[in-house]
Every structure is written in C-alpha cells, then in structure tokens.
C-alpha positions, 0 to 999 in steps of 0.5 A: 776420764771415767776413772776420774769421775769414778774417783770423784763419786767415791769421794762424794760417797765417803765424805757425804758431800763434795770432797773439796771446799767451795769458796764463793766470796760473800760481800757481807762475810768479807766486810764482817771479817775485815771489821773484825780484823780491824777491831771495828764494832766489837762489843765486850762483856764481863762474863758469859752470863752477861753475854747470853743476857745481851744475846737474848735481848738482841734476839727478842728485839729481832723477832718483835 
C-alpha cells in the first residue's frame, strides 16, 4: 500500500497536480453542451472584428 501512495505522490509532484482527470458533472455545463450539439442558441458573426465588438458590448452590459 505504501508503494501505491509513493507512486501517487511522485505523479503529483511530476504533474504539479492530481495525475488524473476529475469528472464532476455540472448541470449548467451539461445543458450548455447539449444546446451546442443541437445547434440551439447559436450566434453567427461575419468576422472576428464583429465577434470582438459584440463580446465587448456584452461584457460591458454585464458590468453595468
């Protein structure tokens, strides 16, 4: 058992974190991914300039 713990701690040290992915379902994340897969609530822009303009406007409205 102590060898397993030693191996685990070695991997923590090498990876600077837990050496495996922790999967905890998040309801909002799941709903968002499902909407994306279905193509719901998508927004199209013509180019990156328009994209950043709309993102900036959106963020300003969140702050105000």
